[in-house]
C-alpha positions in Angstrom: 0.0 0.0 0.0 2.9 2.4 0.7 4.3 1.7 -2.8 0.9 2.7 -4.3 0.9 6.0 -2.4 4.6 6.8 -3.1 5.6 5.2 -6.4 9.2 5.3 -7.5 10.1 8.1 -9.9 10.5 7.0 -13.5 14.1 6.5 -14.5 15.6 9.5 -16.2 16.0 9.3 -19.9 19.3 9.2 -21.5 20.5 12.0 -23.8 19.8 10.0 -27.0 16.1 9.7 -26.1 15.8 13.4 -25.6 17.2 14.1 -29.1 14.8 11.7 -30.7 11.7 13.3 -29.2 12.4 17.0 -30.3 9.6 18.4 -32.4 10.4 19.3 -35.9 10.5 23.0 -36.8 7.6 24.2 -39.0 8.9 26.6 -41.6 5.4 27.1 -43.0 4.2 28.9 -39.8 7.2 31.3 -40.0 6.3 32.1 -43.7 2.6 32.6 -42.8 3.5 34.9 -39.9 5.8 36.9 -42.2 3.0 37.3 -44.8 0.5 38.3 -42.1 2.9 40.9 -40.7 3.5 42.4 -44.2 -0.3 42.4 -44.9 -1.0 44.0 -41.5 1.4 46.8 -42.2 -0.2 47.4 -45.6 -3.7 47.4 -44.3 -2.9 49.8 -41.4 -1.2 52.1 -43.9 -4.2 52.1 -46.2 -6.7 52.6 -43.4 -4.4 55.3 -42.0 -4.6 57.3 -45.2 -8.4 57.2 -45.0 -8.2 59.6 -42.1 -6.4 62.1 -44.4 -8.9 61.5 -47.3 -11.8 61.9 -44.9 -10.5 65.2 -43.7 -10.3 66.3 -47.3 -14.0 65.3 -47.7 -14.0 61.9 -49.4 -17.2 60.1 -48.5 -15.9 56.6 -49.0 -13.0 57.3 -46.7 -15.4 58.7 -44.1 -17.4 55.4 -44.3 -14.2 53.3 -43.7 -13.0 55.3 -40.6 -13.3 53.2 -37.5 -14.0 49.8 -39.1 -11.2 48.2 -37.1 -11.9 48.1 -33.4 -9.4 49.3 -30.9 -9.7 46.1 -28.9 -11.8 44.7 -26.1 -11.4 47.8 -23.9 -14.2 49.6 -25.7 -17.5 49.6 -23.9 -19.7 47.6 -26.3 -22.9 49.5 -25.5 -26.5 48.3 -26.1 -29.4 47.7 -25.7 -30.3 51.4 -26.3 -26.8 53.0 -26.7 -24.7 51.8 -29.7 -21.3 53.4 -30.4 -21.4 54.4 -34.1 -20.0 56.9 -36.6 -22.0 59.4 -38.6 -20.2 61.1 -41.5 -16.9 59.9 -40.0 -17.5 61.4 -36.6 -17.5 59.3 -33.4 -20.8 59.2 -31.5 -23.6 57.2 -30.2 -26.8 55.9 -31.8 -29.7 55.9 -29.3 -33.0 54.1 -29.4 -35.6 56.0 -27.4 -38.6 53.8 -26.7 -39.9 55.7 -23.6 -41.1 58.8 -25.5 -44.5 59.0 -27.1 -43.0 57.8 -30.4 -39.9 55.5 -30.5 -37.0 57.0 -32.4 -33.4 56.5 -33.4 -31.1 59.4 -32.6 -27.4 60.1 -33.0 -25.2 62.4 -30.8 -21.5 63.0 -30.6 -21.4 62.9 -26.8 -23.2 60.5 -24.4 -24.9 63.1 -22.3 -25.9 65.4 -25.2 -29.6 66.2 -25.1 -29.7 67.7 -28.6 -29.1 65.0 -31.2 -27.7 65.6 -34.7 -30.6 63.7 -36.2 -33.6 61.9 -34.9 -35.8 59.5 -37.0 -39.0 58.2 -35.7 -39.2 54.4 -36.0 -42.6 54.7 -37.7 -41.0 56.9 -40.3 -38.4 54.4 -41.3 -39.2 52.9 -44.7 -36.1 50.8 -45.3 -33.1 49.5 -43.3 -30.1 48.0 -45.1 -27.0 46.4 -43.7 -23.9 47.8 -45.3 -20.3 46.7 -45.0 -17.5 49.1 -44.1 -15.3 47.1 -46.6 -16.0 44.6 -49.3 -16.3 41.0 -48.3 -12.8 40.1 -49.6 -11.2 43.1 -48.0 -13.0 42.3 -44.7 -11.6 38.8 -44.8 -8.0 40.0 -45.4 -8.1 42.8 -42.9 -9.7 40.7 -40.2 -7.1 37.9 -40.8 -4.1 40.2 -41.0 -5.0 42.4 -38.0 -6.7 39.7 -35.9 -9.4 42.3 -35.0 -13.1 42.5 -35.7 -14.2 44.6 -38.7 -17.3 46.7 -37.9 -20.1 47.3 -40.4 -22.9 49.8 -40.7 -26.5 50.3 -41.6 -28.3 52.6 -44.1 -31.7 54.0 -43.0 -34.1 55.5 -45.6 -37.1 57.3 -44.2 -40.5 57.9 -45.8 -39.4 61.1 -47.4 -36.4 59.4 -49.1 -33.7 60.8 -46.8 -30.8 58.5 -46.4 -28.9 58.3 -43.2 -25.8 56.0 -42.9 -24.3 54.9 -39.6 -20.9 53.2 -39.8 -18.4 51.4 -37.6 -21.1 49.9 -35.4 -19.7 47.0 -33.3 -23.2 45.8 -32.4 -24.7 46.2 -35.8 -26.8 43.1 -35.7 -28.2 44.0 -32.3 -29.1 47.5 -33.5 -30.7 46.2 -36.6 -32.8 43.7 -34.7 -33.9 46.3 -32.2 -35.0 48.7 -35.0 -37.0 46.1 -36.8 -38.7 44.8 -33.7 -39.9 48.2 -32.3 -43.1 49.6 -33.7 -46.2 48.3 -35.4 -44.9 48.2 -38.9 -44.5 45.1 -41.0 -41.1 44.4 -42.6 -40.4 42.7 -45.9 -37.1 40.8 -46.2 -35.2 40.8 -49.6 
């Protein structure tokens, strides 16, 4: 019984056994890491120039600002507050359901009482999910940077006014909330 409680240590292996059991080096992983690093540098350079282009007034560049998250330190927001960008500016999209008519609003600051725009949910005619990048670019950028790529939504009201929110980390949640609030019926395409 004492031997079962305190078994003898296994004999130490000789030097020749240690040499046989060494794992082989994988050169493919080193090559893949090098390609990923080069791609990451190119992606960050291209997305960095978007800030300059957006400052010059390019709409496509404004839509791409903020598509890469800064990491898990960002407060994800929800269920009524969604960090988003409007025309390239950081801000927050709010769903107000406690007022007489539910509405979607956007402000630059969290405590701002005067929104830049406000759209009543009943006045929304169409909601489209849009990508910040094309699907191929999204795959490459996500792989190279190992970060989530955020997308946006396009809202068209009954008057035909188009409002686009971009770089929404919780786009699916915002979309689901918008289509679930109100008495309207939605048609899926």
